[in-house]
C-alpha positions as CSV (number, residue, x, y, z in Angstrom):
1,M,47.6,-3.0,-62.9
2,G,45.6,-5.6,-61.0
3,W,42.7,-5.4,-58.7
4,L,45.0,-5.0,-55.8
5,D,46.2,-1.7,-57.3
6,G,42.7,-0.2,-57.1
7,V,41.2,-1.6,-60.3
8,R,38.8,-4.4,-59.9
9,P,38.6,-7.1,-62.5
10,K,35.5,-7.1,-64.7
11,P,33.1,-10.0,-64.0
12,A,33.5,-12.7,-66.6
13,Q,31.0,-12.5,-69.4
14,P,29.3,-15.8,-70.3
15,A,30.7,-17.0,-73.7
16,N,28.3,-16.8,-76.6
17,P,27.7,-20.4,-77.7
18,Y,26.5,-19.5,-81.2
19,A,29.7,-20.3,-83.1
20,G,30.2,-23.6,-81.3
21,L,26.6,-24.7,-81.8
22,R,26.6,-23.8,-85.5
23,Q,29.9,-25.6,-86.0
24,Q,28.5,-28.7,-84.4
25,A,25.6,-28.7,-86.9
26,L,28.0,-28.2,-89.8
27,T,30.4,-31.0,-88.7
28,L,28.1,-33.5,-87.1
29,D,28.8,-37.1,-88.0
30,P,25.4,-38.8,-88.4
31,A,26.7,-42.1,-87.1
32,T,27.5,-40.5,-83.7
33,I,23.7,-40.0,-83.1
34,G,22.6,-43.2,-84.8
35,L,21.4,-41.6,-88.1
36,Q,21.6,-43.3,-91.4
37,P,19.9,-42.8,-94.8
38,S,16.2,-43.6,-94.6
39,P,13.4,-43.7,-97.2
40,Q,12.3,-40.2,-95.9
41,F,15.8,-38.7,-95.8
42,P,18.1,-40.7,-98.1
43,Q,20.6,-37.9,-98.5
44,V,20.0,-35.0,-96.1
45,F,20.3,-35.3,-92.3
46,V,20.8,-31.7,-91.2
47,G,19.2,-28.6,-92.6
48,L,20.1,-25.0,-91.8
49,M,18.5,-21.7,-92.7
50,E,20.7,-18.8,-91.9
51,M,19.2,-15.3,-92.1
52,G,21.5,-12.3,-92.3
53,M,20.1,-9.3,-90.5
54,E,21.5,-6.0,-89.5
55,G,23.6,-6.7,-86.5
56,G,23.8,-10.5,-86.7
57,V,22.6,-13.8,-88.0
58,A,19.7,-16.1,-87.0
59,T,20.4,-19.8,-87.7
60,L,17.6,-22.4,-87.8
61,V,19.0,-26.0,-87.4
62,V,16.9,-29.1,-88.0
63,I,18.4,-32.6,-87.6
64,A,16.7,-35.7,-88.9
65,D,16.6,-37.1,-85.4
66,G,14.0,-34.4,-84.5
67,T,16.4,-31.9,-83.0
68,T,15.3,-28.4,-83.9
69,S,16.9,-25.2,-82.6
70,L,17.2,-21.5,-83.5
71,Y,20.4,-19.6,-82.5
72,W,21.2,-15.9,-82.7
73,S,24.8,-14.8,-83.4
74,T,24.3,-12.0,-80.9
75,G,23.6,-14.6,-78.2
76,G,20.6,-16.6,-77.1
77,G,18.2,-18.8,-78.9
78,I,15.8,-21.7,-78.6
79,I,17.2,-25.1,-78.0
80,G,15.2,-28.3,-77.9
81,A,12.1,-27.1,-79.8
82,G,11.9,-30.4,-81.7
83,F,10.6,-32.1,-78.5
84,H,7.4,-30.1,-78.8
85,E,4.7,-31.9,-80.9
86,P,3.7,-28.8,-83.0
87,V,7.3,-28.4,-84.2
88,K,7.9,-32.0,-85.4
89,Q,5.9,-31.9,-88.6
90,P,7.2,-28.5,-89.9
91,S,10.7,-29.6,-89.2
92,K,10.3,-32.8,-91.2
93,V,8.8,-30.7,-94.1
94,F,11.8,-28.4,-94.0
95,L,14.3,-31.3,-94.3
96,A,12.2,-33.0,-97.0
97,T,12.1,-29.8,-99.0
98,L,15.9,-29.5,-98.8
99,E,16.1,-33.2,-99.8
100,R,14.1,-32.5,-103.0
101,H,16.4,-29.7,-104.0
102,T,19.9,-31.1,-103.5
103,K,20.6,-31.1,-107.2
104,E,19.8,-27.4,-107.3
105,M,22.3,-26.6,-104.5
106,R,26.1,-26.3,-104.9
107,E,28.9,-27.6,-102.8
108,D,29.5,-25.3,-99.8
109,D,32.8,-23.5,-99.1
110,A,34.7,-25.3,-96.3
111,S,34.6,-22.1,-94.2
112,H,30.8,-22.0,-94.3
113,P,30.6,-18.2,-94.4
114,L,27.7,-16.4,-92.7
115,P,25.2,-14.6,-94.8
116,A,25.4,-10.8,-95.1
117,N,22.5,-8.5,-94.1
118,G,19.5,-9.3,-96.2
119,M,20.8,-12.6,-97.5
120,I,19.7,-16.2,-96.7
121,N,21.8,-19.3,-96.8
122,L,20.1,-22.6,-97.0
123,R,22.4,-25.5,-96.2
124,A,22.0,-29.2,-96.3
125,R,24.4,-31.7,-94.7
126,T,24.4,-35.0,-96.5
127,F,25.2,-38.6,-95.5
128,A,27.8,-38.6,-98.3
129,G,29.8,-36.2,-96.1
130,G,29.2,-33.0,-98.0
131,C,27.5,-29.7,-97.3
132,L,25.4,-28.1,-99.9
133,I,24.3,-24.5,-100.1
134,A,21.8,-22.2,-101.9
135,S,22.2,-18.5,-101.2
136,A,20.2,-15.5,-102.3
137,S,18.6,-12.4,-101.0
138,S,15.6,-12.8,-98.6
139,Q,13.6,-10.8,-101.2
140,D,14.4,-13.4,-103.9
141,F,13.2,-16.2,-101.7
142,A,10.2,-14.3,-100.4
143,E,9.1,-13.3,-103.9
144,K,9.6,-16.9,-105.2
145,R,12.3,-15.9,-107.6
146,H,14.8,-18.6,-106.3
147,P,14.3,-22.3,-107.0
148,L,14.4,-23.1,-103.3
149,W,11.8,-20.6,-102.3
150,D,9.7,-23.4,-100.8
151,A,12.5,-24.4,-98.5
152,F,12.7,-20.8,-97.3
153,Y,9.0,-20.9,-96.6
154,A,9.3,-24.3,-94.9
155,G,12.0,-22.9,-92.6
156,N,9.9,-19.9,-91.8
157,A,7.0,-22.2,-90.9
158,V,9.2,-24.0,-88.4
159,I,10.2,-20.7,-86.8
160,T,6.6,-19.5,-86.7
161,V,5.5,-22.6,-84.8
162,M,8.4,-22.3,-82.4
163,R,7.5,-18.7,-81.6
164,Q,3.9,-19.7,-81.0
165,L,4.8,-22.2,-78.2
166,P,3.8,-20.4,-75.0
167,S,6.7,-21.7,-72.9
168,I,9.3,-20.7,-75.5
169,Q,7.6,-17.3,-76.2
170,K,8.0,-16.2,-72.6
171,S,11.2,-17.9,-71.4
172,Q,13.5,-18.0,-74.4
173,L,12.5,-15.2,-76.7
174,G,12.3,-12.6,-73.9
175,R,8.8,-11.7,-74.8
């Protein structure tokens, strides 16, 4: 039955870009954006911190070119935060922390599964073409029981600074 038969079509819902943005970060070729190993980042060029929460996942993405974004699987997010001066240094610290811990991370599953509620996935994309992961409960990271606890805290420092930006706070977080 179509709208001519008395039923109107529902207005199109905007597509949730989360899966596509996440996939871009997980498959990015560093050469396409002019990235190559550097003294600061000889291995890692993308870092992700994915936080499983009731009802969805929040994904922080930091790229060595300065790109910093936060996406929610339920829709919405903050894109382009890396252009703000206060976000630049904590973003570099997050990537540098992942860089220090690559030997403590394992090779990621090709499907890059999302974390369950209460779990955190820390991922590092490398110039060698791999994706590394460390996964544990948020409590293990918060209570410093996981070797990558400092990367968890560095990721949270990025998010904290992003949330403190007045323009982002009002326009993109809905607060």
